[in-house]
C-alpha positions in Angstrom: -11.2 4.3 81.3 -12.4 1.0 79.6 -15.4 3.0 77.7 -12.9 5.8 76.8 -10.7 3.3 74.9 -13.5 1.7 73.2 -14.6 5.3 71.9 -11.2 5.9 70.6 -10.7 2.5 68.8 -14.1 3.5 67.1 -13.3 6.8 65.9 -10.1 5.3 64.8 -11.5 2.8 62.8 -14.2 4.9 61.3 -11.6 7.3 60.1 -9.5 4.5 58.4 -12.6 3.4 56.5 -13.4 6.8 55.5 -9.9 7.7 54.4 -9.4 4.1 52.5 -13.0 4.1 50.9 -12.0 7.4 48.7 -9.3 5.7 47.2 -10.9 3.2 44.7 -13.8 5.1 43.3 -12.5 5.0 39.8 -10.9 2.4 37.4 -7.7 4.0 35.9 -8.4 3.0 32.1 -5.4 4.0 29.8 -6.1 5.1 26.4 -3.2 3.7 24.9 -2.5 -0.1 24.1 -6.3 -0.1 23.0 -7.9 -2.1 20.5 -10.6 0.6 19.7 -11.0 3.1 16.7 -13.8 5.5 16.1 -14.6 6.5 12.6 -16.5 9.9 12.3 -18.4 10.8 9.3 -18.2 7.6 7.2 -21.0 5.8 6.2 -21.4 2.0 6.8 -20.4 0.5 3.8 -17.2 2.6 3.7 -15.9 0.5 6.6 -17.1 -3.2 5.7 -13.3 -4.0 4.9 -10.3 -2.1 6.3 -6.6 -2.8 5.9 -4.7 -2.1 8.7 -1.0 -2.2 8.4 1.6 -1.5 11.8 4.7 -0.4 11.1 7.6 0.6 12.8 7.5 4.2 14.1 9.1 6.6 12.0 10.1 4.2 9.1 7.8 5.9 6.6 5.8 2.6 6.4 8.6 0.7 5.0 8.9 -1.6 8.1 5.6 -3.5 8.6 5.4 -5.3 11.9 1.5 -6.5 11.6 -1.3 -6.3 9.4 -4.9 -7.5 9.4 -8.4 -7.2 8.3 -10.9 -5.2 10.1 -14.4 -3.9 9.8 -16.8 -1.5 12.0 -18.5 -3.8 14.3 -20.9 -1.6 16.0 -21.6 2.0 16.5 -21.3 4.7 19.5 -23.2 8.0 19.1 -22.3 9.4 15.5 -19.2 7.1 15.3 -19.0 4.0 13.7 -16.2 1.7 15.8 -13.5 -0.8 14.9 -12.3 -3.5 17.3 -9.2 -3.9 15.9 -7.2 -7.2 15.6 -4.0 -5.1 16.4 -3.4 -3.3 19.7 -2.4 0.5 18.9 0.6 1.8 21.1 3.2 4.5 20.8 6.0 2.2 19.2 4.3 1.9 16.0 2.5 4.1 13.3 -0.7 2.8 11.4 -2.2 3.0 8.0 -5.8 2.3 7.7 -7.2 1.5 3.6 -10.5 1.7 3.2 -11.2 -1.0 0.5 -14.8 0.1 -0.9 -13.8 3.4 -1.2 -10.0 3.6 -1.6 -9.3 6.0 1.4 -6.2 5.9 3.4 -5.8 7.0 7.0 -2.0 7.2 8.5 -2.0 7.6 12.3 1.3 8.7 13.4 3.7 10.3 16.1 1.3 8.5 19.1 2.3 10.6 22.4 1.5 9.8 26.0 1.5 11.1 29.2 1.1 9.6 32.8 -2.1 10.7 34.7 -3.4 10.2 38.0 -6.6 8.7 39.2 -7.7 7.5 42.7 -5.6 10.2 44.3 -6.3 10.3 48.2 -5.0 10.2 51.5 -1.2 9.0 51.1 -2.1 6.8 47.7 -2.9 7.5 44.5 -2.7 5.7 40.9 -0.9 6.3 37.8 -1.7 5.1 34.2 -0.6 6.1 30.5 -3.0 8.4 28.7 -3.3 9.2 25.1 -2.2 12.8 24.9 -2.0 13.2 21.0 -1.5 11.7 17.8 -1.7 12.5 14.1 -4.0 11.8 11.3 -2.2 12.5 7.9 -0.3 15.3 9.5 -2.9 17.0 11.4 -2.4 16.7 15.0 -5.2 15.3 17.2 -5.3 15.9 21.0 -7.6 13.2 22.5 -7.9 11.1 24.5 -8.9 8.3 21.9 -8.0 7.3 18.7 -10.6 9.0 16.3 -10.4 9.2 12.3 -12.5 11.8 11.0 -13.6 11.5 7.1 -11.8 15.1 6.4 -8.4 13.9 7.0 -8.2 11.7 3.7 -5.3 11.3 1.8 -5.5 11.3 -2.1 -3.7 7.8 -3.0 
């Protein structure tokens, strides 16, 4: 009788361990509230000084919230990467002006959605993920902020 109880407890504890171990396999990383922007098809001279302005969303860049200067700090594959001094979020629109070339890029209409990760037996985690945004009026569906040189606006 005692041996059966021990075996039952052992099976029960093993089951709890197996069910619980699958729930923390992945870190849920949000694509919004980020400070990273990937620059694609730019040369390194163009990205040494970039003026970044955050403005109230939908205000036509007339209501400045914050501004700073940035530069690409490293490469990741084909992209030059800016570690932004300003956090990007859906409450603002952003203007990037590249001092060396005079190129201007606007990131507007940022949309997000809730995603589930670590879905497991009786539990899951949710995080806010980037769905889309516009660069100079062209819609980009991506989980990361990217500016591709082809989106250039004339000043």
